[in-house]
C-alpha positions as CSV (number, residue, x, y, z in Angstrom):
1,M,155.7,90.3,113.3
2,P,158.8,88.2,113.4
3,G,160.7,88.0,110.3
4,A,163.6,87.2,108.5
5,V,167.2,89.1,108.9
6,I,169.7,88.3,106.0
7,I,173.5,89.7,106.7
8,G,175.3,89.8,103.8
9,A,172.5,91.2,101.7
10,G,173.9,91.4,98.2
11,P,172.8,90.7,95.1
12,G,173.4,86.9,94.8
13,I,172.5,84.8,97.4
14,G,171.5,87.5,99.9
15,R,168.6,88.6,97.4
16,S,167.5,85.5,96.2
17,V,167.1,84.1,99.9
18,A,165.3,87.4,101.0
19,R,163.3,87.0,98.1
20,R,162.3,83.3,98.8
21,F,161.6,84.2,102.7
22,A,159.4,87.5,101.4
23,R,157.3,85.5,99.2
24,E,156.6,83.3,102.1
25,G,155.0,86.7,103.6
26,L,157.5,87.3,106.2
27,P,159.2,90.8,107.0
28,I,162.7,91.2,106.0
29,A,165.7,93.3,107.4
30,L,168.3,93.4,105.0
31,I,172.1,94.3,106.8
32,A,175.1,95.3,104.1
33,R,178.2,97.2,103.9
34,T,176.6,99.7,101.6
35,T,173.7,101.8,100.9
36,G,173.9,100.9,97.4
37,T,173.7,97.6,97.7
38,L,170.8,98.0,100.6
39,T,169.0,100.0,97.4
40,D,168.8,97.7,95.0
41,V,168.1,94.4,97.4
42,T,165.0,96.5,98.6
43,E,163.4,97.1,95.7
44,A,163.5,93.5,94.3
45,V,162.0,92.1,97.6
46,S,159.8,94.4,98.3
47,S,157.6,93.5,95.1
48,F,156.0,91.1,97.6
49,G,154.4,93.9,99.1
50,V,155.8,92.8,103.1
51,P,157.9,95.5,105.4
52,V,161.0,96.0,104.5
53,V,164.0,98.0,107.1
54,S,167.2,97.9,105.6
55,L,170.0,98.7,107.8
56,T,174.2,100.0,106.9
57,A,176.4,97.8,108.8
58,D,180.1,96.2,108.3
59,S,179.8,92.5,109.6
60,A,182.9,93.0,111.0
61,D,182.1,95.7,113.1
62,E,181.0,93.9,116.4
63,T,179.0,97.4,117.5
64,A,177.7,98.4,114.2
65,L,176.4,94.9,113.4
66,R,174.7,94.3,116.9
67,A,173.2,97.8,116.0
68,A,171.6,96.7,113.3
69,L,170.0,93.9,114.7
70,D,168.4,95.5,117.8
71,T,166.7,97.6,115.4
72,A,165.3,94.7,113.5
73,A,164.1,93.5,116.7
74,E,162.2,96.6,117.7
75,E,161.0,96.7,114.2
76,F,160.1,93.3,113.5
77,G,160.3,91.3,117.1
78,I,162.4,88.3,117.8
79,P,163.8,86.9,114.1
80,D,162.1,83.3,112.8
81,V,165.5,83.3,111.2
82,V,168.8,84.9,110.7
83,V,171.3,84.6,107.5
84,Y,174.7,85.1,108.1
85,N,175.5,85.7,104.3
86,A,178.9,87.8,104.2
87,A,182.5,86.8,103.5
88,I,185.4,88.0,102.2
89,I,186.4,86.5,98.7
90,Q,189.5,86.7,97.4
91,P,192.3,84.2,95.8
92,D,195.2,84.6,98.3
93,R,197.7,81.5,98.4
94,I,200.0,80.9,101.3
95,G,202.6,83.4,102.3
96,E,200.5,86.2,99.8
97,L,198.7,87.5,102.2
98,S,199.9,89.9,105.3
99,G,199.0,88.7,108.8
100,R,196.5,91.7,108.9
101,G,194.5,90.5,106.3
102,H,194.3,87.2,107.5
103,L,192.3,88.7,110.3
104,D,190.5,91.2,108.3
105,A,189.2,88.1,106.2
106,W,188.5,86.0,109.2
107,A,186.8,88.8,110.9
108,V,184.0,88.8,108.6
109,N,184.1,85.3,107.8
110,V,183.6,83.9,111.1
111,V,183.7,86.6,113.6
112,G,180.6,88.4,112.5
113,A,178.9,85.6,112.2
114,I,179.6,84.7,116.2
115,T,178.9,88.4,117.1
116,A,175.2,88.0,115.0
117,A,175.0,84.4,116.9
118,A,175.2,85.4,120.2
119,H,173.1,88.7,119.8
120,A,170.1,87.2,118.2
121,A,170.4,83.1,119.4
122,P,170.0,83.5,122.8
123,A,166.7,84.9,122.2
124,M,165.4,82.7,120.0
125,A,166.3,80.3,122.4
126,R,164.5,81.6,125.2
127,R,161.0,81.6,122.8
128,G,162.3,78.0,121.9
129,S,161.9,78.8,118.3
130,G,164.1,79.8,115.3
131,S,166.5,79.1,112.8
132,F,170.5,80.4,112.3
133,I,171.5,79.7,109.0
134,I,175.2,80.5,107.3
135,T,176.3,80.5,104.2
136,G,179.2,78.0,104.0
137,G,181.3,77.4,101.1
138,M,184.7,75.3,100.3
139,P,183.9,71.3,101.3
140,E,186.9,70.9,100.1
141,P,190.3,73.3,101.1
142,K,191.8,75.1,97.5
143,P,195.2,76.7,98.4
144,Q,195.0,79.2,95.9
145,Y,191.9,80.6,98.2
146,V,193.4,80.3,101.9
147,S,191.9,82.6,103.8
148,L,188.7,81.6,102.0
149,S,189.1,77.6,102.8
150,L,190.2,78.6,106.7
151,G,186.8,81.1,106.5
152,K,184.4,78.5,106.0
153,A,186.4,75.8,107.6
154,G,185.8,77.9,110.0
155,V,181.8,78.9,110.2
156,R,181.5,75.0,109.6
157,T,182.8,74.3,112.8
158,L,180.4,77.1,114.1
159,V,178.0,75.9,112.8
160,A,178.3,72.7,115.1
161,L,179.1,74.9,117.8
162,L,176.0,76.8,117.9
163,D,174.3,73.6,117.3
164,Q,174.9,72.6,120.4
165,E,175.2,75.2,122.5
166,Y,171.4,76.4,120.6
167,G,169.4,73.5,119.4
168,P,168.4,71.6,122.6
169,S,166.3,75.0,123.5
170,G,165.1,74.7,119.9
171,V,167.3,76.5,117.5
172,H,167.7,75.1,114.1
173,V,171.2,75.7,113.2
174,A,172.7,75.3,109.9
175,G,175.1,75.6,107.3
176,V,174.4,75.6,103.9
177,T,177.6,74.7,101.7
178,V,177.9,76.2,97.9
179,D,180.6,74.2,96.2
180,G,181.0,76.8,93.2
181,P,180.7,79.8,91.7
182,V,177.1,81.3,92.1
183,A,175.7,82.5,89.0
184,A,171.8,83.1,87.4
185,G,171.2,80.6,85.1
186,T,173.8,77.6,86.1
187,A,173.5,74.6,88.3
188,F,174.6,77.3,91.1
189,D,171.9,79.6,90.2
190,P,171.2,81.7,93.6
191,D,167.7,81.1,93.4
192,D,167.7,77.5,93.2
193,I,170.5,77.8,96.4
194,A,167.6,80.2,98.3
195,E,165.4,77.1,98.2
196,H,167.9,75.3,100.8
197,Y,167.4,77.9,103.0
198,W,163.6,78.0,103.2
199,R,163.9,74.3,103.2
200,L,166.3,74.3,106.5
201,H,164.1,76.9,108.7
202,T,161.0,74.6,107.6
203,Q,162.1,71.3,108.8
204,P,160.3,69.7,111.0
205,R,162.8,69.2,114.6
206,H,162.7,65.5,113.9
207,R,164.7,65.6,110.4
208,W,167.1,68.8,111.1
209,Q,170.0,68.9,109.0
210,R,172.9,70.6,110.0
211,E,174.4,71.3,107.2
212,V,173.5,70.9,103.3
213,L,175.9,70.6,100.4
214,H,174.7,72.6,97.0
215,S,176.9,71.1,94.4
216,D,177.0,70.7,91.0
217,P,178.1,66.4,90.2
218,G,178.7,67.2,86.2
219,V,181.3,70.0,87.5
220,I,185.3,68.8,88.2
221,G,187.9,71.8,88.8
222,D,188.9,74.3,91.3
223,E,185.7,77.1,91.1
224,A,186.0,79.3,94.2
225,V,182.8,79.9,96.4
226,A,180.7,83.1,95.7
227,D,178.8,84.5,98.8
228,D,177.3,88.0,98.2
229,S,180.0,90.5,99.9
230,A,182.3,92.7,97.4
231,P,185.8,90.9,97.6
232,V,187.5,93.7,100.3
233,S,191.6,94.4,99.8
234,P,193.5,93.6,102.9
């Protein structure tokens, strides 16, 4: 039975999105860098009684990520939805991060999403259905988060490119742009944010959206968005 694949299955958005799809009865494949993260999220998802497979892979490691996606497909078939939620979140101003550091951040923030899409979307397109959703952020770049601002601009462009490539074949490609720090009980509660992913996945084709912005109109400031991958040192 096809299900949902969550890449970057951390304790915030990743867990909430996995629980949201599990609530609808979909099998869940979780992909994260560490077994500790996977254990916590697996326990949170398993309470819904759906099949869950937990897979360890660094999204910047193309071989490992493709292998994890293959394993997920062997378990549940071509996925109904793939969510790319991995990111390196770190404060860095222009000139503070080395060239290597920028490349490492770009590898997770953008290239991992390309790898996942290139591996999963063609099979969805051949089937004629499916969703590929990327967690975005930074609708406006912030000078104290240079690598993240560049990465989120990159995945916004990637969503447009993937939509052009796979949308005509029935794959709904979209981004959820989170414009604030994710925390339970706030305007950026991950359970509230997770509703966007389910709504995008279930939208009829004539109403497809390519981007949903989750923001708090009452907050003005320079908060950084928060995906679920822990900050990684360059």
